[in-house]
N, C-alpha and C positions, 0 to 999 in steps of 0.2 A: 693196364694194371702193372704196377711194380711191386716187388716184394717189399712189405712194410719196413720202413727205416728202423723203427723201434725194435724189430726182431733181429736186425743185423748189428745192433749195438754190441760192442765187445767182440764181434767176430773179426777174424783176420780179413784182409782185403780179398784174399783168394776165396775164402768162404762166402763173402758177400757177393762176389762175382758168380760163384757157383750157384748161389740161391737165385739170382736174377736169370741166369741162363736156364736153370732147371725149370723155373716158372714158364719161361717162353717155350721151352721144348714140350712141356706137358700140356700147355694151352694150344700147341700146334702152330705158334707164331714162328718157330724154327722147325722146319719139317724134316722128316726122315730122309736121309740121303744127302742132306746139305752138308757142306764142308765148312767147318769153323776155322777161321784164320786167327792165329795168335796175335798177329800184328793188328788186324782189324778190331779184335776184341779189346786189345790194349788201348787202341786209339779211342774206341767208343767209351771206355771207362776212364780214360785219362791216366793210365798207369803204365808201368813197365811190363815186360812179358813174364816176369817171374811169378806174380800172383795169378796171372792168366794160366800159366802151366799148372799151378796148384789147383785152380778151379777145374781144369780139364781132367786132371788125375782123379779128382773127387767124382766128377760126372762119369768117368770111365768105370770107376769102381762100382758105381750104382747101376751100370749097364745102359745108361742113356746115350753114350757115345762110344766109339771105338777109336783108339789112337793108332793112326797109320802114318806112313811116310809122307803122304800127300797132305796130311793134316788130321784134324779130328772130324770123323764122319758121324753124323747124327743117326742114332738108331731109333730114338723116340720112345714113347711109352704108350702102348696100345691098351685098349680096354681089358684085354685078357691079362696083360701084365699087372694092371692095377687090381683086378679081381684076385689075382694070385697073391699080391702083397696084402690084400685085405684078408685072405685066408690065413696068412702068417700072423697078421694082427689079431685075428680071432683066436688062434691057438695061444698067443701070448696072453690075451685078456681073459680067455676062459680059464687058463691056469691061474692067473693073478687073482681073479675074483674068488677063487676057492682057498687062497692062502691066509688071509688075515684071521686073527683070533676073533671068531664070531661071538664070543662071550662078552667082548668089550668093543663093540663097533661104534660107540657114541662119537668119539673124536673124528673118526674117519667119515662118518655120515655127516657130521657138522661141516667139515671141510668141503665135502662134495655138494652139499646143499647151498653153501655160500657161493660156490663156483657156478652152480645153476642159476642162482639169483643174478649173478653178474652177466651170464649169458642172456637172461631175460631182459636186463637193462640195455645191453648192447643191441638186442633185436629191436627194442622200441626206438632206438636211435638209428636203425638201419646201418649199424657199424659192424660189417662182416669181419673186419680185421680183429676187433676186440672179441667178437663172438667166437671166432676161430681160436683165438688165444686162450679163451676160457674153456672152450670145447676140448682142446688137447690137454689142458691142465686137468680137467675132470678125469680123463682116462689115465693120465700119467700119475695122478694121485693114487689110483689103485695099483698100477704097475709098480710104483715105488714101494707101496705098502707090502708087496709080496716079499721084499727083502731078499731077492734072488739075483745074484750078480750076473749069472749067465742070461737070465731073462732080460735084465736091463741092457746087457751088451747086444742082444738080438734086437731089442726095441730100438736102441740107438742106431743100428745099421739101417733100419727102414724109416726112421722118424722123419728125415728131411723130405722124402717123397710123400709120405703120409700127410705131413703138415701142408705141403704144397697142394695136394689133391683136396684136402679139407678146405683150404682157402678158396679154391675155385668153386667147389660144390656149395660152400656156405654163401658165397656171393650170389650164386644162382638161387639158393633157397630163400634168402632174405629179399631178393628182388621179386619173388613170385607173389607172396601175400603174407599178411600177418598170421593167418591161420597156419600156414606152412611152417613158419618159425616156431609157433606154439607147439606144433606137432613134434618137431625135433626136440624141443625143450622137455616136453612130456615124456619122450622116450628116455631121456636121462633120468627124469624123476622116477620112472618105473624101475630103472636099474637100482636106484637107491632104495626104493621100497622093497625090492627083492632081497637086498642086503639086510635090511632091518628084520626080515623074517627069521634070519639065521638058519634058514633051511637050504642046504647046499643044492638040493635038487631044484628048488625054485630059483635059486641064483643062477644055476646053469641054464635053466629054461629061459630066464630073462635075457641072458647074454646071447643065447642062440637066436631069440626073437629079434634082439637089437641088430645083430649083424646080418640076419636075413633081410631085414628092412633096409639096412645100409647098402647092401648089394643092389637092391632095387633102385635106390636113390642114385647110386653111382651110374648105373646103366641108363638112367633117364637123363643124367646131367652131363655126361661126357660123350665125346664122339664115338660112334660105334665102329671102331677100327681096331 
């Protein structure tokens, strides 16, 4: 699996290289303790060392590697790390879902329902890339609706890893069965239904249920390390 080319459009070469390396590290294709050579990566991607350095700085900031004299040493991303990231994501979203003006949720609900419809279409075509694209769009719609600059900044800091994990888990989900994909889609519909009640306690219960289930999915889909 490679990071989808459409998602890299408009990114700098360094960002594109970081995306591909991030995917390989999280999938375990590049293992913890492995030393990444700037020259080797530059040769693999057919580029100079400058964008490779940019990519390695990005991955270092995310905690996936450490930069040492001998080169970049892979730290990796263990299940505990991913669950902690999802704890942060839960805090972001549980805050965001409480912020919109619930007296006028129509436009927001319409956007989210259209996104779910696109997820459903992608699932029918077994297109986990488009499914993931719409999945993260669904959640970002609510985060953006919070209109909270610091929340958006925090989300941006974890988004690359969250998106990569979603890509991996959604590939697994769509490969299992049509019923599994429908289950995930219905989870999103339940969130929208909770929003339509305009009851903040029900909305909070809905987001708690969603993330509790997501943790179980993660633990079933990713290596137990």
